[in-house]
C-alpha positions in Angstrom: -16.1 -56.5 -25.5 -15.3 -57.2 -22.1 -12.3 -55.2 -22.1 -14.4 -52.4 -23.5 -16.9 -52.1 -21.0 -14.4 -52.6 -18.4 -12.4 -49.4 -19.5 -15.8 -47.5 -19.8 -16.5 -48.5 -16.0 -13.1 -47.6 -14.8 -13.4 -44.3 -16.5 -17.0 -43.6 -14.7 -15.0 -44.4 -11.5 -12.1 -41.8 -12.1 -13.3 -38.5 -10.0 -13.8 -35.4 -12.3 -12.8 -32.2 -11.2 -15.6 -29.6 -10.6 -16.4 -27.9 -13.9 -16.0 -24.5 -12.3 -12.6 -25.5 -10.8 -9.3 -23.6 -11.7 -5.8 -24.6 -11.7 -3.0 -22.9 -10.5 -0.8 -21.3 -13.3 2.9 -20.1 -13.0 3.7 -16.5 -13.4 7.0 -15.3 -14.6 8.0 -11.3 -14.0 8.5 -9.1 -17.0 11.4 -7.6 -15.2 13.8 -7.9 -12.2 14.7 -4.8 -10.2 17.7 -5.6 -8.0 18.5 -3.5 -4.7 21.1 -3.9 -1.8 19.4 -2.3 1.1 16.0 -2.1 2.5 14.4 -0.8 -0.5 10.7 -0.7 -0.9 7.9 -0.5 -3.5 4.8 1.2 -1.9 2.2 1.9 -4.8 2.0 1.3 -8.7 -0.1 3.2 -10.6 -1.3 2.3 -14.5 -1.7 4.7 -17.2 -3.2 3.0 -20.7 0.5 2.4 -22.0 2.9 2.6 -18.7 3.3 1.3 -15.2 4.4 3.8 -12.5 6.3 2.4 -9.4 6.4 4.6 -6.3 8.7 3.6 -3.4 11.8 4.3 -1.1 15.3 3.6 -1.7 18.2 3.1 1.1 20.5 1.9 -1.9 23.6 4.3 -2.4 23.3 3.6 -6.4 21.1 1.6 -8.4 21.2 0.0 -11.8 17.5 1.2 -12.8 17.5 4.3 -10.7 19.6 7.8 -11.7 21.8 9.6 -9.1 23.2 8.7 -5.7 21.4 8.7 -2.4 21.2 11.9 -0.3 20.8 10.9 3.4 19.9 7.7 4.4 16.8 7.2 2.0 15.4 8.9 -0.8 11.8 8.5 -2.2 11.6 7.8 -6.2 9.1 7.3 -9.0 10.1 5.5 -12.0 8.2 4.2 -15.3 8.0 1.4 -17.7 6.2 0.3 -20.5 3.3 -2.2 -20.4 6.0 -5.2 -21.6 8.3 -4.0 -18.7 11.1 -1.7 -20.7 12.3 1.3 -18.9 11.0 4.9 -19.6 12.3 7.2 -17.0 12.7 7.8 -13.5 13.7 10.2 -10.9 14.6 10.2 -7.6 12.5 12.6 -5.3 14.8 15.6 -3.9 15.5 16.3 -0.4 18.1 17.4 1.9 17.5 14.6 4.7 16.0 11.3 4.9 12.9 11.0 2.6 10.1 8.1 1.8 7.3 7.9 -0.9 4.4 6.1 0.0 1.6 6.9 -2.5 0.6 8.7 -5.7 -2.1 9.9 -8.2 -2.5 10.7 -11.6 -3.9 14.1 -12.1 -6.2 15.0 -15.2 -3.2 16.6 -16.8 -1.0 13.5 -16.9 1.0 14.8 -13.9 1.8 12.4 -11.0 1.5 13.7 -7.4 3.5 11.8 -5.3 3.1 12.0 -1.5 5.8 11.1 1.6 7.6 11.9 4.7 10.8 13.2 5.9 12.8 14.2 8.5 14.0 17.4 9.8 17.6 18.7 10.2 17.8 20.6 13.6 20.9 23.0 13.6 21.6 23.5 17.2 23.0 27.1 18.1 26.7 26.8 18.4 28.4 27.2 22.1 30.7 30.3 22.0 34.1 30.0 22.5 35.0 31.0 26.2 37.0 34.2 26.8 39.9 34.8 28.8 40.9 31.1 28.8 44.7 29.9 28.5 44.6 27.2 25.4 48.5 26.6 25.3 47.9 23.6 23.3 45.4 25.2 20.7 42.7 22.6 21.2 40.2 22.9 18.8 36.5 22.5 20.4 34.5 20.2 18.0 31.5 21.8 16.5 28.0 20.9 17.7 26.5 18.4 14.9 23.1 18.6 13.3 20.7 16.4 14.7 17.9 14.4 12.5 14.3 14.3 14.0 11.8 11.3 13.3 9.5 11.6 10.1 7.6 14.7 10.8 6.9 16.4 7.7 4.7 15.7 4.8 6.3 15.9 1.4 4.3 16.5 -1.8 5.8 16.2 -5.1 4.3 16.8 -8.4 6.2 14.9 -11.4 5.4 15.6 -15.1 4.3 12.8 -17.2 7.9 12.3 -18.5 9.6 12.3 -15.5 10.6 15.9 -14.8 10.0 17.5 -11.3 7.2 20.5 -11.5 6.8 21.5 -7.7 7.3 20.2 -4.2 5.7 21.7 -1.0 6.1 20.1 2.5 3.6 20.2 5.7 5.3 20.3 8.9 3.4 17.9 11.9 3.9 18.2 15.5 4.2 14.3 15.7 5.8 11.6 13.5 3.4 11.1 10.5 2.9 8.5 7.7 1.0 9.2 4.7 -0.9 6.4 3.6 -3.2 7.8 0.6 -3.2 10.9 -1.5 -6.6 11.6 -3.6 -7.2 14.6 -6.0 -10.9 16.1 -5.5 -11.1 18.8 -8.1 -8.4 21.8 -7.6 -7.5 20.2 -3.8 -5.7 17.1 -2.6 -6.7 15.3 0.1 -4.2 12.9 2.2 -5.3 10.3 4.8 -2.9 8.5 6.9 -1.5 7.9 10.6 -0.2 10.2 13.1 2.1 8.8 16.3 2.4 10.2 19.7 4.2 7.8 22.3 2.1 4.6 22.6 -1.2 6.6 20.8 -1.9 6.0 17.3 -4.8 8.1 15.1 -5.6 8.8 11.6 -5.5 11.9 9.9 -7.1 14.0 7.2 -5.3 16.9 5.4 -6.6 19.0 2.5 -4.5 21.2 0.5 -4.5 23.1 -3.0 -2.3 22.3 -5.9 -0.2 25.3 -5.0 0.7 24.2 -1.4 -1.7 25.9 0.6 -2.4 23.4 3.6 -5.3 23.3 5.7 -5.2 22.5 9.4 -4.6 18.6 10.0 -7.7 16.9 11.4 -7.2 14.0 13.6 -9.3 10.6 13.3 -9.4 8.8 16.6 -7.0 9.3 19.7 -5.4 6.2 20.9 -5.8 3.2 18.6 -6.9 4.5 15.3 -5.2 3.8 11.9 -6.1 4.4 8.2 -4.3 2.3 5.6 -6.3 3.3 2.3 -9.2 5.2 1.1 -11.4 6.0 -2.0 -12.9 9.3 -3.0 -16.7 9.0 -3.5 -18.5 11.2 -6.2 -19.8 13.7 -3.6 -16.2 14.8 -2.5 -16.2 12.6 0.5 -14.0 9.7 1.3 -14.3 6.0 2.1 -11.5 5.3 4.4 -10.4 1.7 5.9 -8.3 0.6 8.5 -8.5 -0.6 12.0 -9.6 0.7 15.4 -9.7 -0.2 18.9 -11.3 2.5 20.3 -15.0 4.6 20.4 -15.8 6.5 17.3 -18.8 8.5 17.1 -20.0 6.4 20.0 -19.6 3.4 18.0 -18.0 1.1 20.6 -14.8 -1.7 19.7 -16.0 -5.1 19.6 -12.9 -6.6 19.9 -9.4 -5.5 20.7 -8.9 -4.2 17.0 -11.7 -4.0 14.7 -11.4 -3.7 11.0 -12.9 -0.1 10.2 -14.6 1.3 7.7 -15.4 5.2 7.7 -17.0 7.8 5.7 -15.2 11.4 6.1 -17.0 14.3 4.6 -15.5 16.8 2.2 -14.6 19.1 4.7 -12.8 16.3 6.8 -15.5 15.7 9.6 -16.1 11.9 10.4 -19.7 11.1 9.2 -20.1 7.2 9.5 -18.4 4.4 11.2 -18.9 0.6 10.3 -16.8 -2.2 12.0 -15.9 -5.7 11.0 -15.0 -8.3 13.5 -15.1 -11.9 14.4 -15.3 -13.4 18.1 -11.6 -13.6 19.4 -10.0 -12.1 16.7 -7.9 -8.8 15.7 -8.9 -7.5 12.4 -7.8 -4.7 9.9 -8.7 -3.6 6.4 -5.3 -2.7 4.4 -6.8 -1.8 1.0 -9.8 -0.5 -0.7 -10.8 -0.2 -4.4 -13.8 1.3 -6.4 -17.1 -0.2 -5.7 -16.3 -0.9 -1.8 -14.0 -3.8 -2.7 -12.0 -4.6 0.7 -9.2 -6.6 1.6 -7.4 -7.2 5.0 -6.8 -9.9 7.5 -8.3 -11.8 10.3 -5.6 -13.0 13.3 -7.0 -15.7 15.4 -4.9 -16.9 18.6 -3.4 -19.8 16.5 -4.1 -19.1 12.9 -4.3 -15.9 10.2 -6.7 -15.7 7.2 -6.8 -13.1 4.2 -10.1 -11.4 3.5 -11.5 -10.0 0.5 -14.9 -8.6 1.0 -17.4 -6.8 -1.4 -19.9 -4.3 0.2 -23.0 -2.4 -1.7 -22.6 0.0 1.1 -20.8 0.5 4.6 -21.7 -2.8 6.7 -23.5 -4.4 4.1 -21.5 -7.3 2.3 -22.4 -8.6 -0.9 -19.9 -11.4 -0.3 -16.8 -12.5 1.5 -14.1 -14.7 1.1 -11.3 -16.0 3.7 -8.5 -18.1 3.0 -5.6 -19.4 5.2 -2.5 -17.3 4.9 0.4 -15.9 6.2 -0.4 -12.3 5.2 -2.7 -9.8 4.5 -4.8 -9.6 1.3 -4.5 -7.0 -1.3 -7.1 -6.4 -4.0 -7.7 -4.5 -7.0 -10.9 -4.5 -9.6 -11.2 -3.8 -13.1 -13.3 -6.2 -15.1 -13.1 -8.7 -12.3 -12.0 -8.8 -8.9 -8.1 -9.6 -8.1 -6.6 -10.5 -4.6 -3.1 -11.5 -3.6 -2.1 -13.0 -0.5 0.4 -15.6 0.9 -1.5 -18.7 0.5 -0.9 -21.5 3.5 -3.8 -23.6 3.1 -6.7 -25.0 0.7 -8.4 -22.7 -1.8 -12.0 -23.1 -2.7 -12.2 -23.6 -6.4 -8.6 -24.6 -6.8 -8.9 -28.4 -5.6 -4.9 -29.1 -6.8 -3.9 -26.6 -4.5 -2.5 -27.9 -1.3 0.9 -26.0 -0.7 3.6 -27.8 1.6 5.0 -24.2 2.6 3.1 -20.8 2.2 3.4 -19.4 -1.2 2.3 -16.4 -2.7 -0.8 -16.1 -5.0 -3.0 -14.3 -7.2 -6.7 -14.9 -7.4 -8.9 -13.7 -9.9 -12.8 -13.5 -8.5 -16.0 -13.6 -9.9 -19.2 -11.6 -9.0 -19.9 -13.9 -6.3 -16.4 -14.2 -5.0 -15.8 -17.2 -6.8 -12.3 -18.4 -8.3 -12.0 -17.8 -12.4 -8.4 -18.1 -12.3 -5.4 -18.7 -9.9 -1.9 -17.7 -10.5 1.4 -18.4 -8.2 3.8 -15.6 -7.6 7.8 -16.1 -7.1 7.6 -13.8 -3.9 4.9 -12.1 -1.7 3.3 -9.1 -3.3 3.5 -5.5 -2.1 1.3 -3.7 -4.4 -1.6 -4.3 -6.9 -3.5 -2.4 -9.5 -5.6 -3.2 -12.5 -6.8 -1.5 -15.6 -8.6 -2.5 -19.2 -5.6 -1.6 -21.2 -2.9 -3.6 -19.4 -4.3 -5.8 -17.2 -3.6 -6.8 -13.5 -0.1 -5.6 -12.4 1.6 -6.8 -9.4 5.0 -5.7 -7.7 6.4 -8.6 -5.6 9.4 -8.2 -3.2 11.9 -11.3 -2.7 13.8 -9.4 0.0 16.8 -8.6 -3.0 14.5 -7.7 -5.9 11.3 -6.3 -7.0 9.2 -8.3 -9.8 7.0 -6.9 -12.2 4.4 -9.2 -13.3 1.5 -8.4 -15.6 -1.5 -11.2 -15.9 -3.9 -10.4 -18.8 
């Protein structure tokens, strides 16, 4: 009897994990895509039955991408089934150096891919001098073409089976990086960043689906960047990024504030909201449906990944921040999913005490609480969710991309 009582007493003394505590689960990639140079995946799209990857390759050849490189880099798009089986792939054609940065699926199933390319400048040949003796028959070396920085928006329309349907381009006066493409009725809207010497500004660019571009509109003039955007029901955009300058007479609070802006369907800046903490540098790097925003907070001696759900601009519903070595990326379907490189404790995952920074994927509830937690073998570079496939994360180890699916 004494033995039974002692066992009961000992059991009472054992600390119990909170009822809502999550354990960290280990994930594995469905497929690993090896590469040899500085390749990048910049976007992932989901259909009910497939996973579409968009990015840039510098590898001369690839076991998972057909063809050979033309120039120093090629944009590409490739499709996989929900279980990781390859379906089709396409190098996006161009004559110089191209990158592919983002994509959107149209109502007809075709995919619009946006990127940038350099230009080739063919110099005027120097005429051979006349009446000059050349007893040794010396051949004058021809002048070599020069390559500009990335100053052209590239737009490719790809069919649902991987065939190229159309391609268009827009020539910019500055170095340009498109970050997001959105489909609004019969038009396409592209937002991103322009670079001129030490100044950075966001941009808004509209085009028809036949490649008729409207004039580009700058957002900011010296220290504003746009990283992502979503389309609103009225045709306007909500875009996120960072800014260290006044916009619509709203002054910066810190050196660089996390920025959320509303842009009309005509490209007019309508509303500005800034998120900041004292003595920090902040930025939003992703936004998804329902104003779910993710980014980072930089202090003088630490870094945090930030995920916030808003009901309207500057009206947070909940906010979470985690010790991190990276920005957060987030996506939403039935629940919220966020990924970052964790460097410390995570509330709601009591057993998680990483000795070294490690990549994680968290499922969050309606108040930002952790529902489930997963480790990743490498940092995430893209994330997307839907009800049919689940949550897909693309990781990059430096030598291969991993395709991870969590249902």
